[in-house]
ZAMARGU-4260 file (C-alpha; in steps of 0.2 Angstrom, whole numbers, plus 5000, padded with zeros to 4 digits):
<rodrens>
0) 6011/5898/5565 | 6029/5894/5564 | 6041/5881/5571 | 6051/5892/5577 | 6034/5903/5587
5) 6029/5884/5593 | 6044/5882/5600 | 6043/5901/5609 | 6026/5897/5617 | 6028/5879/5618
10) 6047/5885/5629 | 6035/5900/5638 | 6027/5887/5648 | 6030/5884/5667 | 6045/5875/5669
15) 6043/5868/5652 | 6059/5863/5646 | 6070/5859/5627 | 6074/5839/5623 | 6076/5829/5610
20) 6066/5810/5606 | 6069/5802/5593 | 6079/5812/5584 | 6067/5828/5588 | 6068/5841/5598
25) 6054/5839/5611 | 6040/5851/5625 | 6044/5843/5647 | 6038/5849/5661 | 6042/5838/5677
30) 6054/5824/5663 | 6036/5820/5655 | 6033/5827/5636 | 6016/5839/5631 | 6021/5842/5615
35) 6035/5836/5601 | 6040/5846/5585 | 6047/5841/5567 | 6033/5826/5568 | 6029/5815/5557
40) 6039/5829/5543 | 6045/5847/5550 | 6027/5854/5543 | 6022/5846/5560 | 6019/5845/5577
45) 6012/5834/5589 | 6002/5840/5603 | 5999/5825/5617 | 5982/5830/5625 | 5967/5821/5633
50) 5956/5812/5621 | 5941/5826/5623 | 5953/5841/5618 | 5958/5833/5606 | 5942/5828/5597
55) 5933/5846/5603 | 5951/5849/5593 | 5952/5836/5578 | 5932/5841/5578 | 5931/5860/5576
60) 5947/5861/5562 | 5951/5842/5556 | 5962/5849/5540 | 5972/5858/5554 | 5971/5843/5567
65) 5971/5825/5568 | 5976/5811/5579 | 5992/5799/5576 | 5994/5785/5572 | 5988/5768/5579
70) 5988/5770/5599 | 5997/5786/5604 | 5981/5795/5593 | 5968/5786/5602 | 5979/5791/5618
75) 5978/5810/5613 | 5993/5814/5603 | 5988/5825/5587 | 5996/5829/5573 | 5998/5851/5570
80) 5996/5855/5553 | 6010/5870/5555 | 6007/5882/5543 | 5988/5879/5542 | 5988/5881/5564
85) 5981/5898/5572 | 5990/5907/5587 | 5976/5903/5597 | 5973/5889/5593 | 5989/5880/5593
90) 5989/5893/5613 | 5974/5884/5619 | 5983/5865/5610 | 5998/5871/5622 | 5992/5875/5638
95) 5980/5857/5639 | 5994/5847/5635 | 6004/5856/5646 | 5993/5852/5659 | 5990/5836/5654
100) 6004/5830/5663 | 6013/5843/5674 | 6016/5838/5691 | 6000/5841/5705 | 6011/5853/5714
105) 6013/5861/5701 | 5994/5862/5695 | 5992/5869/5713 | 6004/5883/5711 | 5996/5886/5691
110) 5977/5884/5695 | 5963/5889/5682 | 5969/5906/5676 | 5977/5905/5659 | 5996/5902/5658
115) 5999/5910/5638 | 5990/5925/5637 | 5987/5935/5624
</rodrens>
């Protein structure tokens, strides 16, 4: 997974926009961040996952996914080592992160259908 592809996938989420926070590109829906690129360094991205999804990814692929430090990590912020990440797992993570923060009206419109098809 490259940072270019991560950006493409993040921006393909419904109503997603790119912005910046603390000099890092981030991706938002309804004004809330669901993913960040280039943190803590250019090799990584961060997904704002529900804690149960974070646990699953970290347990399954600890060489790729790990909680961010401190309270951010305990609340679901999950670092992704892009070079080792598979597109399918990043797609899944982006969708889960997006769903965590998306406005309720938008979630109702989307329903449970997959957003990022293969």
